[in-house]
C-alpha positions as CSV (number, residue, x, y, z in Angstrom):
1,M,-3.0,-12.4,41.1
2,E,0.6,-12.9,42.2
3,D,2.8,-9.9,42.1
4,L,4.6,-9.7,38.7
5,G,7.8,-8.6,40.3
6,D,7.8,-11.6,42.6
7,I,7.4,-13.9,39.6
8,L,10.0,-12.3,37.4
9,K,12.6,-11.9,40.1
10,R,12.7,-15.6,41.0
11,R,16.1,-16.7,39.7
12,G,16.5,-20.2,38.7
13,Q,12.8,-20.7,38.2
14,A,12.2,-19.6,34.7
15,P,10.0,-22.2,33.0
16,T,11.0,-23.9,29.8
17,P,9.2,-25.4,26.8
18,V,8.6,-29.1,27.2
19,T,8.0,-29.8,23.5
20,R,10.1,-29.5,20.5
21,G,9.2,-28.7,16.9
22,L,6.6,-26.0,17.6
23,D,6.9,-23.1,15.1
24,K,8.0,-20.4,17.5
25,P,9.7,-17.2,16.5
26,S,13.1,-16.4,18.0
27,T,14.1,-15.1,21.4
28,N,17.5,-14.2,22.7
29,A,19.6,-16.1,25.3
30,Q,21.8,-13.3,26.5
31,D,21.5,-11.7,30.0
32,G,19.5,-14.7,31.1
33,D,18.8,-15.7,34.7
34,S,20.7,-18.3,36.6
35,G,18.1,-21.0,35.7
36,G,20.8,-23.7,35.5
37,D,21.8,-26.1,38.2
38,S,23.4,-24.5,41.3
39,G,26.6,-26.6,40.9
40,D,29.0,-26.7,38.1
41,G,27.8,-25.9,34.6
42,P,27.4,-28.6,32.0
43,D,30.9,-27.9,30.8
44,G,32.3,-28.0,34.3
45,D,33.4,-24.4,34.4
46,G,32.2,-24.0,38.0
47,S,30.0,-21.0,37.2
48,G,26.7,-22.8,37.8
49,V,25.3,-21.1,34.7
50,C,24.7,-23.1,31.5
51,P,26.9,-21.8,28.7
52,H,24.3,-22.9,26.1
53,C,21.3,-21.0,27.3
54,A,22.9,-18.6,29.8
55,G,20.7,-20.0,32.5
56,R,17.5,-19.0,30.7
57,G,16.4,-22.6,30.1
58,W,15.8,-22.2,26.4
59,F,17.6,-20.8,23.3
60,T,17.1,-20.3,19.6
61,L,19.2,-21.9,16.9
62,D,21.8,-19.8,15.4
63,V,20.6,-20.0,11.8
64,P,20.1,-17.3,9.1
65,V,16.8,-15.6,8.5
66,G,14.7,-17.7,6.1
67,H,16.1,-21.0,7.4
68,S,13.4,-23.5,8.3
69,D,14.5,-23.5,11.9
70,F,14.9,-19.7,12.2
71,G,13.2,-18.6,15.5
72,L,12.7,-22.2,16.8
73,V,12.7,-22.2,20.6
74,V,14.6,-25.2,21.9
75,T,14.6,-26.6,25.4
76,C,18.2,-26.7,26.8
77,E,19.5,-30.0,28.0
78,C,20.2,-28.5,31.4
79,Q,16.5,-28.2,32.0
80,E,15.1,-31.4,30.6
81,D,15.6,-33.5,33.7
82,R,13.6,-31.1,35.8
83,I,10.8,-30.5,33.4
84,E,9.0,-33.8,33.9
85,G,7.8,-33.1,37.5
86,E,7.9,-29.4,37.7
87,G,7.2,-28.0,34.3
88,Q,3.4,-27.5,34.6
89,D,3.4,-25.8,38.0
90,R,6.3,-23.6,37.1
91,L,4.7,-22.6,33.8
92,V,1.5,-21.5,35.7
93,R,3.5,-19.6,38.3
94,Y,5.6,-17.8,35.6
95,S,2.5,-17.0,33.5
96,N,1.3,-14.4,36.0
97,L,-2.3,-15.4,35.2
98,G,-3.5,-15.7,38.8
99,Q,-7.3,-15.9,38.9
100,L,-7.3,-15.8,35.1
101,A,-6.1,-19.3,35.0
102,R,-9.7,-20.5,35.1
103,F,-10.5,-19.1,31.7
104,T,-10.4,-21.7,28.9
105,F,-11.8,-21.8,25.4
106,D,-14.5,-24.2,26.5
107,A,-15.7,-21.6,29.0
108,L,-15.8,-18.8,26.5
109,A,-19.2,-17.9,25.1
110,P,-20.6,-14.9,23.3
111,P,-22.9,-12.5,25.2
112,Q,-26.4,-14.1,25.5
113,D,-28.1,-10.8,24.7
114,G,-25.7,-10.0,21.8
115,D,-27.0,-9.1,18.4
116,R,-25.8,-11.0,15.3
117,E,-22.8,-8.8,14.7
118,T,-21.6,-9.0,18.3
119,V,-21.9,-12.7,18.3
120,G,-20.3,-13.1,14.9
121,L,-17.3,-10.9,15.9
122,F,-16.8,-12.9,19.1
123,E,-17.0,-16.3,17.4
124,A,-14.5,-15.2,14.7
125,A,-12.1,-13.9,17.3
126,K,-12.4,-17.1,19.3
127,E,-11.7,-19.2,16.3
128,R,-8.5,-17.3,15.5
129,A,-7.4,-17.4,19.1
130,V,-7.7,-21.2,19.2
131,E,-5.6,-21.4,16.0
132,F,-3.0,-19.1,17.5
133,A,-2.8,-21.1,20.8
134,E,-2.3,-24.3,18.9
135,S,0.7,-22.9,17.0
136,P,1.9,-19.6,18.4
137,G,3.2,-17.3,15.7
138,G,2.8,-13.7,14.8
139,W,0.6,-11.3,16.7
140,L,-3.0,-11.0,17.7
141,V,-4.6,-7.7,18.7
142,F,-8.0,-7.8,20.4
143,V,-9.7,-4.4,20.3
144,G,-13.1,-3.7,21.9
145,P,-14.8,-1.8,24.7
146,H,-14.7,-2.9,28.4
147,G,-16.7,-6.1,28.9
148,S,-16.3,-7.4,25.3
149,G,-14.2,-10.4,26.3
150,K,-10.7,-9.3,25.3
151,T,-8.9,-10.3,28.5
152,R,-10.7,-13.6,28.8
153,M,-9.8,-14.5,25.2
154,A,-6.2,-13.6,25.8
155,A,-6.1,-15.6,29.1
156,A,-7.6,-18.6,27.3
157,I,-4.7,-18.4,24.8
158,A,-2.2,-18.4,27.6
159,N,-3.8,-21.3,29.4
160,R,-4.0,-23.4,26.3
161,C,-0.3,-22.7,25.6
162,I,0.6,-23.6,29.2
163,D,-1.3,-26.9,28.9
164,R,1.0,-27.6,25.9
165,G,4.1,-26.7,27.8
166,Y,4.7,-23.4,26.1
167,I,6.1,-20.5,28.0
168,S,3.6,-17.7,28.4
169,L,3.7,-14.4,30.3
170,F,0.5,-12.5,30.9
171,V,1.1,-8.8,31.9
172,H,-1.3,-6.0,32.7
173,V,0.4,-3.1,31.1
174,P,-0.1,-0.5,33.9
175,D,1.3,-3.0,36.4
176,L,4.3,-3.7,34.1
177,M,5.1,0.0,34.0
178,D,4.9,0.3,37.8
179,H,7.3,-2.6,38.2
180,L,9.8,-1.2,35.7
181,R,9.7,2.1,37.6
182,S,10.2,0.4,40.9
183,S,13.2,-1.6,39.7
184,F,15.2,1.6,39.5
185,G,14.9,2.0,43.3
186,P,17.8,1.1,45.6
187,N,15.7,-1.5,47.4
188,S,14.5,-3.3,44.3
189,E,15.1,-7.1,44.4
190,I,15.3,-7.4,40.7
191,D,17.5,-5.4,38.3
192,Y,15.7,-3.2,35.8
193,S,17.7,-4.6,32.8
194,D,16.9,-8.2,33.9
195,L,13.2,-7.5,34.3
196,F,13.0,-5.6,31.1
197,D,14.7,-8.3,29.1
198,R,12.6,-11.1,30.6
199,V,9.4,-9.3,29.5
200,R,10.5,-8.3,26.0
201,S,12.1,-11.7,25.2
202,T,9.7,-14.2,26.7
203,P,8.5,-16.8,24.1
204,L,4.9,-15.7,24.3
205,L,4.0,-12.3,25.8
206,I,0.4,-11.1,26.4
207,L,0.1,-7.4,27.0
208,D,-3.3,-6.7,28.5
209,D,-4.9,-3.2,28.4
210,L,-2.5,-1.6,26.0
211,S,-4.7,1.5,26.0
212,S,-3.6,2.3,29.6
213,A,0.1,2.5,28.8
214,S,0.5,6.1,27.5
215,S,0.3,7.7,30.9
216,S,3.7,9.4,30.4
217,P,6.4,9.8,27.8
218,W,8.5,7.4,29.7
219,A,5.9,4.7,29.8
220,T,5.3,5.2,26.1
221,E,9.0,4.9,25.3
222,K,9.3,1.6,27.3
223,L,6.3,0.1,25.7
224,Q,7.6,1.1,22.2
225,Q,11.0,-0.6,23.0
226,I,9.3,-3.8,24.1
227,V,7.0,-3.9,21.1
228,N,9.8,-3.0,18.7
229,H,12.0,-5.8,20.0
230,R,9.3,-8.3,19.6
231,F,8.4,-6.9,16.2
232,S,12.0,-7.1,15.0
233,N,12.3,-10.7,16.2
234,E,8.8,-11.7,15.2
235,L,8.0,-13.1,18.7
236,P,4.5,-14.3,19.3
237,T,2.6,-11.6,21.1
238,V,-1.0,-11.0,22.1
239,F,-2.4,-7.5,22.8
240,T,-5.7,-6.3,24.2
241,S,-6.9,-2.7,24.0
242,S,-10.1,-0.8,24.7
243,T,-8.8,2.0,22.5
244,P,-9.7,2.0,18.8
245,M,-6.7,1.5,16.5
246,R,-7.0,5.0,15.1
247,E,-6.3,6.4,18.6
248,V,-3.2,4.2,19.3
249,D,0.2,5.8,19.3
250,P,1.2,6.0,15.6
251,Y,4.5,4.2,16.3
252,L,2.8,1.3,17.9
253,R,0.0,1.3,15.4
254,S,2.3,0.9,12.5
255,R,3.6,-2.3,14.0
256,L,0.3,-3.6,15.3
257,E,-1.3,-3.3,11.9
258,T,1.6,-4.9,9.9
259,P,-0.3,-7.4,7.6
260,Q,2.5,-10.0,7.4
261,L,2.8,-10.2,11.1
262,S,-0.3,-9.1,13.0
263,R,-4.0,-9.6,12.9
264,V,-6.4,-7.1,14.5
265,L,-9.7,-8.6,15.8
266,S,-12.6,-6.4,16.9
267,L,-15.1,-7.2,19.6
268,K,-18.3,-5.5,20.7
269,V,-20.6,-5.4,23.7
270,P,-24.4,-5.8,23.3
271,Q,-26.3,-2.6,22.6
272,A,-28.1,-1.2,25.7
273,E,-31.5,-2.8,26.0
274,S,-33.0,0.7,26.0
275,G,-32.1,1.0,22.4
276,L,-29.8,3.9,23.1
277,G,-28.2,5.0,19.8
278,S,-30.8,3.5,17.5
279,I,-33.4,5.4,15.5
280,P,-37.1,4.3,15.4
281,A,-38.0,2.9,12.0
282,D,-41.0,5.3,11.7
283,M,-38.8,8.3,12.1
284,L,-36.4,7.0,9.3
285,E,-39.4,6.6,7.0
286,R,-40.9,10.0,7.7
287,M,-37.8,12.1,7.9
288,T,-36.0,11.9,4.6
289,F,-34.5,14.5,2.3
290,E,-37.5,14.0,-0.1
291,T,-40.0,14.9,2.6
292,Y,-38.0,17.9,3.8
293,D,-39.9,21.0,2.5
294,A,-37.4,23.8,1.9
295,R,-40.3,26.1,1.0
296,G,-40.9,26.4,4.7
297,N,-43.9,28.1,6.4
298,S,-44.2,31.4,4.5
299,P,-40.6,32.4,5.0
300,T,-38.9,35.5,3.8
301,A,-36.4,35.3,1.0
302,A,-33.5,35.1,3.4
303,Q,-35.2,32.5,5.5
304,R,-36.0,30.4,2.4
305,T,-32.3,30.6,1.5
306,S,-31.3,29.3,5.0
307,L,-33.6,26.3,4.6
308,E,-32.2,25.5,1.2
309,R,-28.6,25.9,2.4
310,A,-29.3,23.6,5.3
311,L,-30.8,21.0,3.0
312,D,-27.8,21.2,0.6
313,A,-25.3,20.9,3.5
314,A,-27.1,17.9,5.0
315,R,-27.2,16.2,1.6
316,G,-23.5,16.8,1.1
317,F,-22.6,15.5,4.5
318,A,-24.7,12.4,4.0
319,A,-23.0,11.6,0.7
320,F,-19.5,11.9,2.4
321,P,-19.6,12.0,6.2
322,N,-16.4,13.8,7.1
323,G,-15.8,16.2,9.9
324,W,-18.6,18.0,11.6
325,L,-21.9,19.5,10.7
326,T,-23.8,21.8,13.1
327,L,-27.3,22.9,12.5
328,W,-28.6,25.7,14.7
329,G,-31.7,27.7,14.8
330,P,-35.2,27.9,16.5
331,T,-37.4,25.0,17.2
332,G,-39.5,23.5,14.4
333,V,-37.3,24.4,11.4
334,G,-36.3,20.8,10.5
335,K,-32.9,20.4,12.2
336,T,-33.8,16.9,13.6
337,H,-35.5,16.0,10.3
338,L,-32.3,16.7,8.4
339,S,-30.1,14.8,10.9
340,I,-32.4,11.8,10.7
341,A,-32.2,12.0,6.9
342,I,-28.4,12.0,7.1
343,A,-28.6,8.9,9.3
344,G,-31.0,7.2,6.9
345,E,-28.7,7.6,3.9
346,C,-25.7,6.3,5.9
347,L,-27.6,3.3,7.2
348,K,-28.6,2.4,3.7
349,R,-24.9,2.0,2.8
350,G,-24.4,-0.2,5.8
351,E,-22.6,2.4,7.9
352,K,-23.0,2.6,11.7
353,V,-24.8,5.6,13.2
354,F,-25.3,6.5,16.9
355,F,-28.2,8.9,17.4
356,A,-28.6,10.5,20.8
357,F,-31.1,13.0,22.1
358,V,-28.7,14.7,24.5
359,P,-31.0,14.9,27.6
360,D,-31.8,11.2,27.2
361,L,-28.1,10.4,26.7
362,L,-27.1,12.0,29.9
363,D,-29.8,10.1,31.8
364,H,-28.5,6.9,30.4
365,L,-24.9,7.8,31.4
366,R,-26.1,8.5,35.0
367,S,-28.1,5.3,35.2
368,A,-25.2,3.3,34.0
369,Y,-23.5,4.0,37.3
370,G,-26.2,2.0,39.1
371,P,-25.5,-1.6,40.2
372,S,-28.6,-2.8,38.4
373,S,-27.6,-1.4,35.0
374,A,-27.5,-3.9,32.1
375,V,-24.3,-2.2,30.8
376,S,-21.5,-0.4,32.5
377,Y,-20.9,3.3,32.3
378,D,-17.7,2.7,30.4
379,Q,-19.5,0.7,27.8
380,V,-22.1,3.4,27.2
381,F,-19.6,6.2,27.2
382,D,-17.3,4.3,24.8
383,Q,-20.2,3.6,22.4
384,V,-21.0,7.3,22.2
385,R,-17.5,8.9,22.0
386,N,-16.2,6.4,19.4
387,A,-19.3,6.0,17.2
388,D,-18.5,5.9,13.5
389,L,-21.1,8.7,13.0
390,L,-22.5,10.4,16.1
391,I,-25.6,12.6,16.0
392,L,-26.2,14.8,19.0
393,D,-29.7,16.1,18.8
394,D,-30.8,19.1,20.8
395,L,-27.4,20.0,22.4
396,G,-27.8,22.7,24.9
397,Q,-31.2,21.6,26.3
398,E,-29.7,19.2,28.8
399,R,-29.8,19.7,32.5
400,G,-27.5,18.3,35.1
401,G,-25.0,21.1,36.0
402,A,-21.3,20.6,36.1
403,W,-21.4,16.8,35.7
404,A,-23.4,17.0,32.5
405,E,-21.2,19.7,31.1
406,E,-18.1,17.6,31.9
407,K,-19.4,14.5,30.1
408,L,-20.4,16.4,27.0
409,Y,-17.1,18.2,27.0
410,Q,-15.2,14.9,27.1
411,I,-17.2,13.6,24.2
412,I,-16.9,16.7,22.1
413,V,-13.1,17.1,22.8
414,H,-12.4,13.5,22.0
415,R,-14.3,13.6,18.7
416,H,-12.9,17.0,17.8
417,N,-9.3,15.9,18.3
418,L,-9.8,12.8,16.1
419,R,-12.1,14.6,13.5
420,L,-14.7,11.9,13.9
421,P,-17.9,12.5,11.8
422,T,-20.4,14.2,14.0
423,V,-23.8,16.0,13.5
424,I,-25.1,18.5,16.1
425,T,-28.4,20.1,16.3
426,T,-28.9,22.9,18.7
427,L,-31.0,26.0,19.6
428,D,-27.9,27.8,20.7
429,D,-27.1,31.1,19.0
430,F,-23.8,30.8,17.3
431,D,-23.8,34.5,16.6
432,G,-23.2,35.1,20.3
433,E,-20.5,34.2,22.7
434,L,-19.3,30.6,22.4
435,G,-18.4,28.4,25.3
436,P,-15.7,25.6,25.2
437,I,-18.1,23.1,23.6
438,R,-19.6,25.5,21.0
439,S,-16.2,26.8,20.0
440,R,-15.1,23.4,18.9
441,A,-18.3,22.9,16.9
442,N,-17.6,26.2,15.3
443,D,-14.0,25.2,14.3
444,K,-13.9,25.7,10.6
445,A,-10.9,23.3,10.4
446,V,-13.1,20.5,11.5
447,G,-16.5,21.2,10.0
448,Y,-19.1,23.9,9.4
449,V,-22.0,25.5,11.1
450,V,-25.3,26.2,9.2
451,A,-27.9,28.6,10.6
452,V,-31.5,27.5,10.0
453,K,-33.7,30.6,10.5
454,A,-37.3,30.3,9.5
455,P,-40.9,30.1,10.9
456,D,-41.9,27.0,12.8
457,F,-42.9,24.2,10.4
458,R,-45.4,22.9,12.9
459,G,-47.4,26.2,12.5
460,K,-47.7,25.4,8.8
461,T,-49.3,22.1,9.5
462,R,-51.8,23.6,11.9
463,N,-52.6,26.5,9.5
464,S,-53.0,24.1,6.5
465,R,-55.5,21.9,8.5
466,R,-57.4,25.0,9.5
467,A,-57.6,26.2,5.9
468,K,-58.8,22.9,4.7
469,K,-61.6,22.9,7.3
470,T,-62.6,26.4,6.3
471,T,-62.7,25.6,2.6
472,S,-64.7,22.5,3.3
473,K,-67.3,24.4,5.4
474,G,-67.5,27.1,2.7
475,S,-68.1,24.5,0.0
476,S,-70.9,22.8,1.9
477,T,-72.6,26.1,2.6
478,G,-72.5,27.2,-0.9
479,S,-73.8,23.9,-2.4
């Protein structure tokens, strides 16, 4: 891909629309480049800069808001003679698409191994993208994990617009921030103000990878200024982001989710072939609240109370998944049973649940690094940390040293900060000293921890069978 700075610093080469009458929101014509002829201006003032468009090559009509021509982008007469032979090539150069120029709507297809929901979301997003490209107006926001097709969809929009002679600028947000910073330097070949104005005022701007912008307060501020300018002038803009909308900077989110201007479209990636995150049907059938026996295996009164408290807590969480629920205690007391029962109730309501046996989860994350993996590490990790409801079963039994601890810590911290519904089962003793992960699970501002202390249920099953056999033998002998 050609360097963005080289593209934007070329004076006198800004492309221009080659069609009239498209419904395009407004842009400004001040501080433009010297895109006019190198000789006298059209009015013969000798400046070489067109007084109508300030050398930009386009302008918007000076009409009040609400007028039928408000925001209409008009090609300046100073450019029309040059458009015929140069327009298409210059549009492509200006667009900054580079290798992305090969992506068209005809080449876009949903994942072959995608489920019905993944394919449906992709097709709906593509349909809306085609509509937008035919008549650029308002905003489109593509949100989804890496590999879901966001960038290809945005590039297809830019390429369709270029084919129709519409000015489009495709910008990878981290690259844009680097160029803006470098323009402050004494050796910069383009002025910061000029670069900034070109980006924020271009007729169609595509900001790719919005989620990577908030690396510093300065970057956040610059992005906010660009977005706010385009918001105020209702300039056609396309965004892509791998970050869910609930995690986007509140200032940006308020504009990205404006119903009258913007439309947010979600995309997904196919679920890992291993079935990671899903729950076997037989477990959902067996492990319900109705089959959970709070009478336990001959418990004491206190142990019976802990079983009943755990059942009540799980039922309450299932009815309204909010915050965190942590069930801790020895093996065989029904912690996994209750977590599956919670998942079952949520699935009945059509809610999404990601169930992960923690040792298996870490194995999947490790394998995702491999070149033969069906899905990338980023895809798997994003599925886990942003799941609508995440169930981490048997936390604390994983092995893997510092790497495993770091991955779990990242997941826990992310969900703790955003208060995302999470269920944890663990053997860890929350009466003892808590590490960084357990302390977050124990945060009463986020959720609550329930101790499940009782004899192993599995022992009850064995004893019951033994009792039945003894009774059966006794009856036969006595008969």
